[in-house]
VEXMI-179478 format. One record per atom (N, C-alpha, C): y, z, x. Coordinates in steps of 0.001 Angstrom, whole numbers, plus 500000, padded with zeros to 6 digits. Each point is the difference from the previous one (the first is absolute). Layout:
# residues N
YZX
...
***
This chain:
# residues 519
808796281493163406
500384498643500381
500740500029501325
499659499106500887
500623499956501316
501447499500499902
500835500524500899
501401499595500045
500099498600500592
500789499144499340
500150498618500454
501426499660500407
500953500897499726
501416499635500153
500757501132500671
500882499651500955
500814500967500737
501453499897499507
500435500984499205
501341499955499407
501114500094501037
499826500851501015
501056500165500997
500181498720500811
498888499372500360
500080498732500712
500694498953499139
499682499995498725
500595499033499079
501506500183499888
500454501241499828
501441500257499851
500751499556501246
499462500322501184
500669499588501234
500057498478500110
498854499359499764
499921498542500139
500897499303498983
499955500472498738
500757499349498935
501499500208500164
500426501228500310
501423500290500171
500578499204501169
499274499941501106
500487499250501160
500130498512499698
499043499463499236
500030498575499690
501181499658499086
500269500872499030
501147499774499105
501306500087500794
500091500965500906
501211500115500826
500186498768500882
498910499480500533
500085498780500810
500515498830499162
499526499893498756
500462498933499116
501496500150499714
500434501242499777
501421500252499742
500841499657501227
499526500397501181
500754499742501232
500093498505500279
498931499270499686
500004498568500241
501001499265499131
500271500549498816
500943499343499086
501442500414500268
500169501231500532
501335500548500274
500882499965498749
499379500284498857
500744500043498740
499160500782499001
500408499984498736
499258500754498986
498706499292499634
498925500787499872
498699499472499608
499637500546498629
499734499091499058
499504500388498684
498485499893500023
499334501138499834
498553500072500148
499350500221498642
499319498971499516
499258500124498739
498766500856500231
499936501139499334
498883500941500151
498993499729498892
498948499241500313
498986499687499006
498988501130499861
499186499932498965
499001501039499765
500641501294499533
499248501076500071
500478501295499533
500650500759501153
501232500397499810
500697500768501018
499402501402500114
499695500606498869
499401501338499971
498642499938499318
499136500922500361
498708500161499341
499200498691500010
499875499394501172
499249498750500133
498512500338500136
499380500272498862
498614500448500014
499035498861500297
500404498765499707
499131498871500370
499839499961501514
501107500102500726
499923499988501463
499194501190500510
500175501155499369
499259501190500433
498504499846499773
499626499256498950
498565499812499728
499368498999500961
500710498926500341
499382498965500840
500189500282501483
500926500904500349
500227500371501403
499900501524500097
498777500559500034
499839501462500013
500837500649501105
500738501023499604
500915500654500916
501441499601499761
500214498885499313
501354499526499693
500692500996499083
501165500457500402
500801500900499181
500651499181498885
499712500315498725
500600499212498906
501521499967500032
500619500960500707
501454500048500093
500499499687501410
499199499266500772
500407499705501379
501250499119500041
500214499166498985
501210499175499973
501244500866499824
499838501105499291
501095500947499867
500333500609501359
498969500338500755
500219500538501348
500649498940500894
499652498752499789
500636498911500743
501490499931499673
500337500131498721
501411499979499608
500764501185500578
499345501157500074
500640501162500625
500323499701501460
499104499263500653
500213499614501392
501208499071500132
500235499181498954
501069499000500052
501239500394499195
500019501212499440
501003500326498974
501438499929500496
500247500229501271
501377499923500493
500547498575499961
499093499020499943
500405498594500009
499814499307498657
499478500729498989
499539499297498803
500643500483498706
500394499039499159
500295500231498587
498766499602499198
499826500615498824
498863499679499138
500524499500498655
499518498829499597
500359499412498711
498720499826499196
500018500417498760
498812499923499143
500211498940498919
499042499083499867
500061498935498987
498958500242498914
500341499629498785
499031500042498902
500292498839499057
498946499331499576
500106498835499126
500319500447498575
501049499440499416
500395500369498641
498866499756499006
499227498932500209
498884499716499095
498927501064500043
499764500593501195
499000501069500119
500440501238499234
501316500248499982
500521501128499223
499826499729498514
500360498789499574
499953499641498582
498569500016499467
499046499542500825
498603499913499571
499225501294500207
500683501022500528
499361501299500255
498773499842500899
500172499211501060
498897499745500924
499554501299500649
498665500157500161
499418501253500464
499523499876501440
500292501004500820
499396500098501324
498652500685499826
498927499290500306
498655500431499621
499583501315500645
500336500215501275
499498501191500665
500661501282499529
501179499903499364
500666501175499454
499976500043498479
499830498838499374
500052499962498547
501403500178499456
501035499663500824
501383500118499542
500658498625500065
501084499835499239
500688498711499965
500756499763501308
500346498720500241
500688499653501240
501375500663500097
500711500135498865
501299500661500073
499849501481500332
498968500633499450
499729501398500355
499592500102501469
499221499020500471
499591499986501402
501213499832500916
500969499182499578
501212499820500795
500762501319500131
500112500738498903
500694501287500054
499222501010500841
498678499956499896
499162500880500827
500180499674501475
500081498702500325
500182499580501381
501332500507500550
501058499917499198
501310500507500424
499920501501500271
499338500731499098
499846501451500183
499188500320501248
498900499265500200
499132500263501156
500744499741501307
500743498905500052
500776499702501204
501046501079500245
500657500432498936
501016501046500117
499375501286500523
498784500300499562
499317501201500446
499708499999501490
499948498815500602
499764499885501428
501294499686500770
501129500215499338
501274499806500670
500447498568500127
499451499097499174
500363498584500045
500647499615498672
501209499486500068
500738499666498786
499907498511499705
499872499668498723
500048498599499564
501464499623499810
500444498989500736
501408499601499954
500374499339498677
499041499240499435
500301499284498756
498712499579499329
500082499792498692
498893499453499213
500452498645499469
499129498991500116
500308498660499503
499009499652498896
500492499705498813
499146499512498916
500040498481500067
498873499396500348
499953498561500246
499571499232498747
500307498697500013
499750499112498858
500544500621498708
501201500506500149
500698500688498896
500499498987498974
499610500226498745
500481499169498896
500405500866498823
500440501212500319
500470500911498962
498910500596499154
498777500111500537
498893500567499226
500330501434499557
499594500327498790
500383501284499402
499504501188500814
498720499997500352
499446501119500758
500620500073501393
500272498833500592
500621499976501327
501417500571499940
500728499705498922
501337500567499828
499933501529499935
499022500502499254
499855501456499875
499666500628501346
499149499327500775
499632500500501329
501223500019500921
500796498946499945
501218499921500815
500950501144499657
500203500228498722
500885501073499568
499481501358500455
498704500191499890
499397501273500397
500257500282501475
499821498984500862
500212500195501437
501478500229500313
500862499215499361
501441500155500269
500499501368499565
499465500511498903
500398501327499543
499541501103500950
499026499671500857
499538500964501008
500648499764501360
501021499148500035
500770499824501212
499502498937500955
499059499152499587
499482498949500867
500776498697499815
500152499255501096
500632498684499920
498948498984499553
500296499271498936
499059499027499446
500677498628499947
499303498995500547
500472498616499950
499034499192499134
500493498935499407
499142499095499237
500105498598500587
498844499374500230
499932498633500496
499299499122498973
500651498973499547
499408499068499033
498975499112500702
499138499317499253
499081499034500625
500793498983500810
499498499673501203
500720499106500909
499948498571499488
501141499427499753
500061498618499502
499482499038501075
499163499048499572
499481498984500904
498747500386500743
499612501275499952
498826500420500766
498727499493499314
499036499439500768
499946499953501462
500355498643500615
500289498978499206
500064498638500557
501394499565500444
501032500431499319
501348499504500269
500700500921501003
499772499764501284
500535500885501040
501519499998499986
500594498846499739
501464499909499990
500600500886498924
499372500047498811
500490500856498924
499704501472500286
498823500273500556
499631501384500322
501020500606500955
500315499258501066
500935500495501012
501407499516499643
500526500557498935
501336499627499532
500575501153499197
501238499850499584
500640501040499197
499309500182498659
499331498961499517
499304500089498713
498578500554500167
499494500012501229
498670500540500270
500107501429500482
499740500197501323
500113501344500552
501410500550499872
500980499121500008
501382500452499909
500338500657498675
499189499753498955
500252500615498693
499607501475499978
499224500419500989
499580501403500066
501069500841500688
500264501170499502
500932500879500713
499398500431501342
500839500115501009
499542500424501313
499746501505499999
498848500410500505
499649501421500074
500663500598501229
500718501077499815
500708500636501110
499022500811500853
499836499580501249
499161500707500974
500799500103501298
499562500909500877
500786500230501215
499180499988501282
498685500094499889
499180500162501198
499380498670500430
499555499908501271
499494498718500516
498651499580499437
499264500938499422
498712499682499372
500074500381498529
499641499068499125
499975500276498566
498570499777499512
499352501077499604
498635499941499484
500069499768498500
499406498899499550
500025499647498577
498586500165499455
499830500941499098
498677500319499474
500031499989498480
498853500277499375
499930500005498544
498628500408499526
499864500363498731
498716500399499451
499134498786499646
499089499645500857
499069498924499697
500515498620500344
499118498984499892
500378498623500314
500919499420498927
500715498933500379
500857499311499048
501259500754499633
500408500953500836
501184500801499662
501301499339500415
499931498863500704
501212499281500386
500547500396501354
499135500535500854
500453500475501318
500500498844500877
499226498907500039
500381498885500864
501328499385499547
500164499779498702
501246499419499491
501187500899500305
499802501311499908
501076500936500316
500380499905501473
498987499935500867
500270499858501440
500783498724500289
499544498879499454
500650498719500287
501414499948499418
500188500606498847
501331500067499411
500952500758500922
499496501085500589
500822500779500919
500296499234501289
498993499293500515
500208499172501196
501098498970499730
499971499399498810
501018499014499596
501396500628500013
500146501161499355
501304500648499918
500493500430501380
499086500501500841
500403500424501340
500507498818500828
499326498853499880
500436498823500754
501361499510499504
500245500098498696
501326499641499487
501083500888500603
499610501272500269
500958500957500568
500059499916501526
499236499083500592
500041499821501448
498993500808500774
499061500658499311
498963500794500680
498712499183500074
499397499972501178
498817499163500228
498727500752499619
499819500293498702
498847500772499522
498754499128499974
498829500665499965
498728499282499942
499003500793499156
498937499315499631
498950500531499115
498687500099500767
499208501026499708
498636500113500520
499149500699498939
498689499925500176
499090500529498984
499017500984500604
499853501133499333
499031501026500387
498918500054498923
498793499651500362
498887499965499042
498749500458500736
499328501025499501
498831500527500715
498811499053499910
499763499438498817
498813499158499786
500407498610499519
499200498977500329
498864500057500923
500475500245501427
499122500564500830
500360500291501384
499816498727500823
501118499477500504
500010498662500600
499150499917501263
499807501135500684
499270499978501266
498494500190499836
499524500204498768
498564500106499735
499458498640499559
498684499769500153
499419498716499558
500171499778498499
499936498746499611
500213499625498600
499044500715499062
498726500071500362
498982500587499123
499681501447500363
500880500630500741
499816501422500284
500026500759498669
499101500976499794
499974500718498719
501337500621499601
500814500439500967
501308500574499657
500880498949499330
499942498763500488
500794498935499380
499403499556498664
498675500015499896
499387499681498704
500335501076498969
500128501245500455
500370501083499083
501402499779499441
500876499354500794
501326499655499477
499878498992498854
499143499005500158
499792499038498913
499482500712498754
499089500963500216
499455500751498863
501079500825499308
500986500469500769
501065500831499435
501052499179499266
499992498689500203
501034499140499388
499368498926499115
498916500351499338
499323499032499137
500921499503498892
500879500881499503
500899499588498927
501060499027500492
500307500042501308
501009499103500575
499391498711500535
498660499940500028
499274498820500499
500300499734501486
500261501045500761
500269499813501424
498723499587500738
500167499083500950
498890499525500819
500447500033501460
499210500617500857
500309500016501428
499678498648500616
500785499618500980
499741498744500718
500621500061501388
499570499100500853
500586499887501327
501377499382499856
500999500615500612
501375499530499910
500118498654500719
500123498877499259
500021498684500648
501259499775500834
501115500592499583
501250499847500744
499904500700501359
499378501178499997
499862500751501246
499022499304500946
498934499468499442
499015499299500813
500633498769500650
500794499273499243
500641498801500539
501048500346501054
500764501064499760
501106500339500899
499539500670501280
498928500815499918
499603500811501157
498592499720500496
499186499346499165
498600499805500360
499151501239499800
500580501047499395
499286501262499782
499666500174498523
498851500616499749
499557500265498633
500614501302499501
500602499957498833
500553501187499355
499714499891498510
499807501141499352
499609500016498593
501203500341499130
500163499239498930
501026500277499015
499400499757498616
500814499996498976
499449499733498667
500774498864499342
499394499438498976
500449498722499449
501454499998499555
500469501078499358
501376499987499485
501025499936501124
499743500725501088
500926499964501132
499997498636500687
498805499428500136
499897498690500652
500662498931499130
499751500044498686
500570499004499097
501518500083499922
500538501210500075
501450500165499850
500752499864501320
499269499948501137
500695499995501291
500950498813500172
499598498747499683
500960498899500168
501277500201499193
499851500529498773
501176500261499168
500862501080500637
499371501098500422
500717501109500604
500692499572501293
499293499213500797
500563499500501252
501226499119499719
499888499154498974
501118499140499635
501196500800499518
499756501069499225
501093500838499505
500718500689501161
499221500563500930
500595500691501147
500821499034500862
499475498791500198
500738499012500801
501274499572499290
499930499902498674
501191499640499227
501059501109500083
499545501266499933
500940501124500065
500650500088501376
499172499908501043
500505500223501354
500629498758500621
499653498825499484
500500498770500575
499390499677501339
498826500602500273
499335499784501288
498493499938499784
499320499548501001
498546499918499960
499417501409499862
499009500170499151
499412501308499742
499375500594501266
500142501327500126
499385500683501141
498496500164499797
499517499721498794
498580500175499690
499300498654499898
498848499907500667
499208498783499922
498842500134499011
499720501215499537
498868500230499099
500236501277499211
499305500156498876
500123501268499264
499500501185500809
499051499768500912
499526501091500852
501111500493500916
500786499070500569
501115500397500856
501074500731499196
500088499711498722
500986500651499149
499632501460499752
498728500326500139
499534501357499739
500142500910501204
499924501304499729
500089500992501073
498825500982499940
498896499589499398
498872500906499792
499218500226501284
499771501278500347
499242500358501201
498808500893499665
499584500040498734
498918500908499601
498702499714500747
499708498729500269
498747499653500656
499850500608501375
501119500285500661
499951500543501354
499761501505500016
499958500629498816
499736501438499924
498596500293499482
499180498947499809
498606500207499598
499206500374501246
499418501186499994
499292500506501175
498485500000499822
499527499700498798
498553499938499752
499763498879498984
499698498815500520
499884498831499132
498844500125499028
498864500524500440
498840500079499114
500249500966498844
500702501116500281
500331500939498926
500924499340498980
500946499188500480
500895499283499088
499228498973499178
499055499306500631
499196499016499270
499213500659498869
499359501140500293
499191500663498975
500870500518498858
501150500596500339
500899500498498959
500502498858499127
500264498844500607
500483498853499234
498920499449499077
498749500002500458
498907499567499111
499952500889498760
500126501314500215
499981500922498866
501184499744499062
501145499635500567
501168499716499169
499784498756499149
499352498985500562
499727498783499221
499104500336498814
499011500879500214
499134500415498890
500816500743498952
500867500903500450
500844500735499040
500847499040499178
500585499009500669
500842499036499281
499180499167499022
498753499706500367
499137499259499079
499803500803498707
499676501294500139
499769500811498807
501272500102499152
501136500160500664
501249500095499248
500256498714499223
499785498853500640
500231498724499328
499024499803498848
498737500407500211
499003499878498935
500395500835498789
500535501208500236
500442500853498888
501219499406499306
500938499479500796
501180499372499402
499609498753499207
498989499277500469
499511498830499267
499426500422498658
499265501096499984
499438500517498753
501103500334498998
501117500542500513
501094500423499122
500978498872499697
499732498801500531
500873498865499744
501233499962500884
500003500771501097
501154500058500890
499851499103501223
498817499473500239
499755499075501114
499235498803499456
500283498825500540
499363498794499483
498705499686500751
499311498954499537
498721499620500603
500155499609501467
501116499368500323
500209499554501379
500092501180500962
500697501061499576
500123501178500859
498644500648500233
499190500105498944
498677500595500142
499109499141500891
500067498689499819
499197499101500832
500400500111501472
501311500133500259
500478500144501381
499478501311500599
500019501081499231
499480501279500487
498521499886500359
499247499267499184
498573499808500284
499802499154501257
500863498982500193
499886499155501195
500287500788501276
500945500936499929
500304500807501180
498800500870500385
499299500526499006
498777500744500290
498976499097500687
499881498780499502
499049499060500595
500383499650501435
501315499847500260
500436499699501365
499620501108500963
500058501239499525
499646501140500842
498505500310499958
499255499252499174
498550500153499867
499625501419499562
500732500493499009
499708501321499439
499982499897498481
499452501040499364
499933500083498548
500789501224499526
500295500107498711
500717501188499512
499302501303500356
498662499956500089
499230501208500311
500161500430501459
500745499206500795
500286500382501384
500818501296500043
500753500258498951
500753501253499889
499010501140499762
499971501020500850
498915500999499964
499879500780498703
501086500154499239
499949500844498804
499572499243498749
499795498696500102
499702499204498805
498610500311499441
498969499863500822
498635500213499512
499750501438499555
500482501043500722
499812501363499495
500648500237498637
501169499390499746
500639500155498687
499155499362498911
499483498811500283
499163499322498999
498699500755499773
499462500597501056
498775500789499840
500263501227499136
501159500635500183
500350501164499174
500110499610498535
500604498835499714
500107499536498616
498624499710499413
499111499417500825
498637499696499528
499251501278499671
500184501029500838
499325501288499732
500538500628498722
501297499867499766
500603500542498773
499442499287498780
499870498684500083
499465499235498874
498534500334499757
499224500157501088
498569500314499860
499808501361499356
500839500957500379
499900501338499426
500349500001498519
500952499139499606
500442499956498601
499014499284499098
499124499165500578
499052499247499201
500601498721499465
499248499206499265
500488498706499499
501149500174499017
500994499144500118
501174500058499126
499773499145498763
500575500393498865
499913499162498795
500682498653500237
499528498987499360
500611498672500138
500930499751498839
500995499142500235
500959499661498946
499308499181498918
500487500128498790
499417499244498895
500471498563500044
499280499134499295
500387498588499960
501371499811499367
500347500886499070
501288499850499320
501168500443500877
499711500779501046
501060500458500911
499475499972501428
499852498810500560
499331499869501295
500836500469501183
501302500121499855
500812500314501181
500778501298499882
500277500465498800
500811501204499840
499113501157499558
499891501033500894
499132501127499706
500724501007499115
499282500669499107
500634501053499210
500372501183500881
500882500874499469
500528501102500792
498897500872500570
498924500234499262
498927500870500470
499266499416501192
500175498706500269
499308499358501116
500966499645501136
501190500632500011
501024499606500969
499602500301501432
499057500949500213
499650500400501359
498651499426500413
499716498763499592
498722499396500355
500016499357501383
501171499900500631
500077499487501358
499855501183500942
498919500030500762
499747501118500896
500614499695501358
500819500927500472
500840499742501164
499576500826501198
500150499412501163
499722500700501241
501141499817500978
500137500960500913
501032499939501037
499396500496501306
500455499422501106
499561500439501324
501215500171500886
500040501104500731
501119500342500872
499472500216501407
500576499264500961
499610500162501404
500956500977500667
499462501100500520
500796501043500623
500354499620501439
500925500728500638
500436499629501350
498873499909501026
498925500778499818
498890499944500963
499001498889499688
500297499186498977
499125498895499634
499009500334498908
499847501267499672
499062500409498951
500505499526498641
499088499596499130
500368499486498682
499510500958498925
500923500393499114
499653500806498837
500250499160498760
499292500311498934
500113499194498776
500382500876498812
500368499345498917
500311500678498752
499626499110498830
499674500614498865
499632499257498793
500866500491498853
500269499119499042
500790500432498850
499155500859499070
500681500906499300
499337500890499060
500979500366498905
499584500856499098
500903500435498934
501099500904500537
499843500496501263
500994500896500585
500923499307501003
499425499095500818
500760499428501109
499820498487500078
501057499293500408
499877498596500375
499198499911501302
499413498862500246
499198499820501212
500808500235501279
501207499423500164
500759500274501233
500427501452500119
500222500666498864
500330501427500038
498836500778500588
498774499696499531
498813500673500519
499830499727501490
500271498765500434
499853499651501410
500997500773500859
501253500107499539
501012500740500752
499617501469500112
499556500607498903
499610501412500019
498798500200500929
499007499104499925
498852500104500891
500405499835501458
500966499106500247
500488499812501361
500716501231500523
500811500637499163
500694501215500418
499021501127500304
498976500119499183
498992501032500264
499299499743501323
499717498718500279
499349499653501259
500911500340501190
501272499669499893
500939500277501090
500178501496500225
499965500786498908
500191501449500107
498707500738500299
498882499276500046
498716500633500303
499436500813498866
500315499642498761
499494500734498834
498716499354499483
499079500776499457
498774499436499417
500324499070498838
499156499007499802
500238499008498960
499978500616498608
499228501083499818
499863500601498671
501186500833499558
500931500253500906
501180500803499659
500946499195499114
500522500638498947
500987499348499130
501401500336500495
500753499006500443
501399500235500364
500843500245498757
499697499276498959
500691500182498721
499003500577498998
500361501097499410
499127500598498993
499823499046498817
498782499825499514
499797499166498804
500864500447498823
500312501302499943
500854500492498911
501409499424500118
500508499916501245
501338499433500208
500000498520499638
498949499292500443
499926498567499719
499917499753498499
499187500808499318
499847499825498554
501295500319499269
500743501005500508
501276500343499366
500991498848500136
500047499395501199
500890498848500206
499544498830499135
498691499797499911
499471498893499194
500364500158498534
499914501244499483
500379500233498602
501482499725499789
500806500406500984
501432499734499896
500262498498499953
499296499232500843
500201498553500045
499625499335498686
498894500450499395
499508499332498797
500650500509498718
500270501306499945
500513500576498761
501527499953499923
500670500252501140
501461499994500013
500530498640500438
499387499459501051
500466498720500523
499411498797499300
499069500210499072
499363498918499245
499300498995500908
499506500460501143
499282499117500906
498563499805499568
499417498881500400
498608499716499650
499063500264501177
500555500276501200
499175500239501186
500311501392500533
499202500992499654
500307501379500380
499780500305501479
499207499205500702
499692500316501394
501247499863500874
500021500756501113
501181500082500847
500046498851501010
501178499361500066
500200499017501054
500441500715501277
500196499258501082
500317500613501293
501320500745499950
501018499414499403
501313500640499941
499926501327499251
499300500013498868
499858501237499217
499208501044500772
498962499560500694
499164500939500753
500780500643501146
500875499234500655
500794500563501095
500920501107499487
500581499798498817
500852501039499411
499166501226499659
498821499776499414
499118501119499651
499561500763501243
499707499281501093
499611500658501247
501143500820500570
501211499466499927
501167500715500526
500218501309499247
499780499986498673
500144501226499201
498883500982500330
498773499498500111
498849500868500289
500102500623501383
500644499288500936
500092500503501371
500790501304500076
500914500216499046
500794501231500011
499133501229499750
498842499808499374
499121501111499644
498723500030500820
499644498868500620
498701499910500692
500187499494501425
499806500855501013
500159499573501398
499098498823500372
498832499910499385
499084498903500298
500616498651499621
500685499954498876
500650498767499578
501164499681500937
500736501043500411
501103499787500929
499506499427501323
498820500474500441
499418499479501248
499736498502499888
499599499558498801
499764498567499786
501321499236499957
501001500566499322
501290499323499936
500617499856501387
499724500945500879
500524499927501366
499408498821500771
498914499422499484
499371498851500670
500374498673499358
500853500054498977
500355498771499287
500588498940500924
500807500443500979
500658499036500885
498998499171500793
498774500511500150
498981499278500761
499484498772499255
500289499913498706
499570498833499229
500922498797500203
501188500227500586
500937498887500214
499378498965500935
499983498756499539
499411498925500794
498513499818499794
499373500884499205
498563499852499728
499774498843499024
498746499536499957
499644498836499184
499251500442498747
500329499365498869
499284500271498748
499747498698499270
498857499940499326
499699498866499131
499528500522498655
500471499333498931
499589500312498633
499243498808499432
499092500286499081
499262498911499353
500729499481498769
501262500403499838
500780499620498818
501472500052500370
500848499432499168
501437500097500220
500457501450499823
500858500503500891
500455501388499856
500954500150498831
499972501185499393
500995500305498971
501340500240500693
501119499946499252
501299500278500631
500042501355500694
499381501015499405
499985501328500606
499174500057501271
498882499250500017
499196499935501223
500772499285501103
500617498877499645
500723499214500992
501179500781500567
500745500698499136
501151500781500458
499557501141500899
498943500683499624
499516501125500801
499489499567501353
499240498907500045
499467499509501268
501115499454500882
501007499378499381
501151499538500788
500717501188500615
500127501072499234
500652501213500500
499241500570501202
498688499906499960
499167500510501097
499966499056501197
500429498752499811
499972499034501088
498637499390500223
499159500002498971
498658499420500105
500081498491499816
499306499241500840
499942498542499882
498918499635498976
500435499539498848
499108499815498852
499680498536499761
498740499718499694
499594498709499446
499140500263498773
499812498962499198
499209500159498780
499315498688499660
498827500104499380
499353498818499445
500797499529498784
500034498705499741
500752499480498856
499249500239498690
499964501263499578
499316500402498772
500882501015499288
500176499842498705
500774500978499243
499193501275499808
500699501151500030
499326501290499859
499659500308498549
500518499227499076
499708500214498588
499841498653499315
499148499949499009
499826498762499237
501072499859498920
500758501059499792
501077499927499017
501184499279500626
500546498999499306
501000499122500588
501268500746500398
500507500882499138
501249500683500297
499827500939501185
498917500776500023
499773500928501104
499741499238501291
499310498855499921
499757499211501200
501268499410500557
***
């Protein structure tokens, strides 16, 4: 894939622009850091060449001037909300973020639990952080928000929140995922600073949508695809168009909330707002670091397809509604592409078809049990997987009594990368059968075949005795960023293993088993 983004140009442009904003205010700037601060894989997928941790490098550039405050919504802690790309809860992600920042020499000054109402899990999280020496603040839901500006900007509104102690001219306010309360925390701090006589101000850092790209640019449409659950819609910023006569792209929530936000800032400062539009409120310069527009367009089209498959699978599992799925389909139509535009889709389906043809016709369910198959028929769904290697070559895998389909695809891909003949067994059938017996006889499992996670462990053990296997393991890092498609929903072990490898996975919305519990 061609490089579309220049990280060094971006860091210089973005850091200089933030410094200019700070100098223009001549006071403390509270900067709401939207999106993912670390491991921004969405940006890396739609802007090839984008370093998923480039924002961290930006903070390193600004660290002498910046404090970092982390926000997390108490409700997200209580509901055990999951970050999809890691499969961990938001509170665990918050702790991981603190550790990751610390590993790069950046300290989190404070943690704020927002919309605090004494939730049990949130209390436990607060205690856990305080016992580890972190400063934790709690902010209750803001009274009067969003309509009663007079109440919001009062001792009963923002004034009810404790002031977070910071010392540097730039305060970066971040959090795990949307809805963490970053904006309210920033405005609360601006309120307290003005009470203390400091002329603080608020600004917003958000990578997507990219305001300097056209409205229907695939990169901006990919943002809509990534926020289907939030119902975000890109639009031309009407405030910016009226104030400057220039077209800039923003999204519906920012545009809808701008009059309220502008009114709050004017109420706090007692002066006319320095911002005429939500675009002026932002400091995003990502669009100016795109060096290959066509490469970015193609990568974004592929991302929209990936998001479509993810939404279709979530719809099957009851995690996404009809509206989200319909929106994903409309985005494909806007780009004039189909799900099969993703190169690994058709080869995976062909592999599944070949597996089914080889197995012959499957028994049909009886009239008395039309939907629930007996245990002996649990493997009647024939699965295929396709993996695109870094050179563009596609290898496939099929499920069997020994291996899951994605496991077979990964092993075939490693053999291809290491230059080994296809007939060579990386894992001895005896080893696989021994593990399968352990799974079924000791672990009481019903599926003896190895998933990706299990196969990686088996390969690591075999590598100690077989140099050929070690040669394949030495190529594992080359699978990072590769594309894979499955004709069925992945098992937890397949999903965990592929996530560990950094493979970009999609799947058809089909269960791998007809048995309800296993599916």
